[in-house]
C-alpha positions as CSV (number, residue, x, y, z in Angstrom):
1,Q,-18.0,-6.3,-0.2
2,V,-14.7,-3.8,-2.0
3,Q,-13.1,-5.4,-4.5
4,L,-9.1,-3.9,-4.7
5,V,-7.0,-4.3,-7.5
6,E,-3.2,-3.5,-6.5
7,S,-1.4,-2.4,-9.9
8,G,2.1,0.0,-10.1
9,G,5.4,-1.9,-9.3
10,G,8.0,-3.4,-11.7
11,L,11.9,-3.5,-11.1
12,V,13.8,-0.3,-10.3
13,Q,17.4,0.7,-9.2
14,A,18.5,1.2,-5.5
15,G,17.0,4.4,-5.1
16,G,14.4,4.9,-7.2
17,S,11.1,5.9,-6.9
18,L,7.6,3.6,-7.5
19,R,4.4,5.7,-7.1
20,L,1.7,2.4,-6.1
21,S,-2.3,1.8,-7.1
22,C,-5.3,0.5,-5.2
23,A,-7.4,0.6,-7.0
24,A,-11.2,0.2,-4.8
25,S,-14.4,-1.2,-6.4
26,G,-16.8,0.8,-4.2
27,S,-16.1,4.2,-2.5
28,I,-13.0,4.6,0.1
29,F,-15.1,6.5,2.5
30,S,-18.0,3.6,3.2
31,F,-14.4,1.7,5.1
32,N,-12.5,4.3,8.3
33,A,-9.2,3.7,6.7
34,M,-7.5,2.4,4.0
35,G,-4.1,0.7,4.7
36,W,-0.5,-1.1,2.6
37,F,1.0,-4.2,3.4
38,R,4.3,-6.2,2.0
39,Q,5.3,-9.8,2.5
40,A,8.7,-10.5,1.1
41,P,10.1,-13.7,0.4
42,G,10.1,-16.5,3.4
43,K,8.9,-12.9,6.1
44,Q,5.7,-12.5,7.6
45,R,3.1,-9.8,5.9
46,E,4.8,-6.4,7.3
47,W,1.8,-3.1,7.9
48,L,3.4,-0.4,6.2
49,A,0.5,2.9,6.5
50,T,-2.6,3.9,6.3
51,M,-4.5,7.0,6.6
52,T,-7.8,7.4,8.2
53,S,-11.2,8.8,6.1
54,G,-10.8,11.8,7.7
55,G,-6.8,11.8,6.2
56,S,-4.5,11.5,9.4
57,T,-1.3,8.8,8.1
58,N,0.8,6.5,9.9
59,Y,3.8,4.4,9.0
60,A,6.1,1.6,10.1
61,D,9.4,2.5,10.6
62,S,11.1,1.1,8.5
63,V,9.1,3.2,5.5
64,K,8.4,6.0,7.5
65,G,10.2,9.2,6.0
66,R,10.9,6.8,2.5
67,F,6.1,6.4,1.6
68,T,4.2,8.4,1.3
69,I,-0.1,6.8,1.2
70,S,-2.3,8.9,0.0
71,R,-5.8,9.1,-1.9
72,D,-8.3,10.7,-4.3
73,S,-11.5,10.0,-3.4
74,A,-13.0,10.7,-7.1
75,T,-11.6,7.3,-8.5
76,N,-11.6,6.5,-5.1
77,T,-7.5,5.0,-5.9
78,V,-5.6,4.7,-2.7
79,Y,-1.2,5.1,-4.0
80,L,1.6,5.2,-2.0
81,E,4.6,6.3,-3.2
82,M,7.7,5.2,-2.8
83,N,11.4,6.9,-2.2
84,S,14.7,6.2,-1.5
85,L,14.0,2.5,-2.6
86,K,15.9,-0.1,-0.8
87,P,17.4,-4.2,-2.0
88,E,14.9,-4.9,0.9
89,D,11.6,-3.3,-0.2
90,T,11.6,-6.6,-2.6
91,A,8.2,-7.0,-1.8
92,V,4.7,-8.1,-3.3
93,Y,2.8,-5.2,-2.2
94,Y,-1.5,-5.1,-1.0
95,C,-3.8,-2.5,0.1
96,R,-6.7,-3.4,2.8
97,A,-9.8,-1.4,3.7
98,N,-10.3,-0.9,7.6
99,K,-14.4,-1.4,9.0
100,L,-14.0,-0.4,13.4
101,G,-10.9,-1.7,14.1
102,A,-10.6,-4.7,11.5
103,W,-9.0,-4.9,8.4
104,V,-12.5,-6.9,5.6
105,G,-12.0,-8.5,3.0
106,S,-9.3,-11.0,1.6
107,W,-6.0,-10.3,0.4
108,G,-5.6,-9.8,-3.5
109,Q,-3.2,-11.0,-6.2
110,G,-1.3,-7.5,-5.0
111,T,2.1,-6.4,-7.0
112,Q,5.2,-6.9,-7.3
113,V,7.5,-4.9,-6.2
114,T,11.9,-5.1,-7.5
115,V,14.3,-3.5,-5.5
116,S,18.4,-4.0,-7.2
117,S,21.6,-3.0,-5.8
């Protein structure tokens, strides 16, 4: 089972940027897609972005145009570039792997992003 470790979170002012990383213990191409999610305090976990093994991307409306998912196949790392951050982006961010249409594995520790106004 692949292990995914998220990093790169922190405290940033509104309008700022952060880049999150998701390091996989194995090849990300063993999965059909990789994705990012977040969970804000008191709210349900929210899907944000997906990148398929073929490179296609899809985004939630809440982050479209501000967030970009990318990958580095050499290091088996998936990134989430976040720009124009808003206080409502404050959440714990997680990455997951998708196989045959299902998100597999367990939720990791995530990485905390806090956006101050």
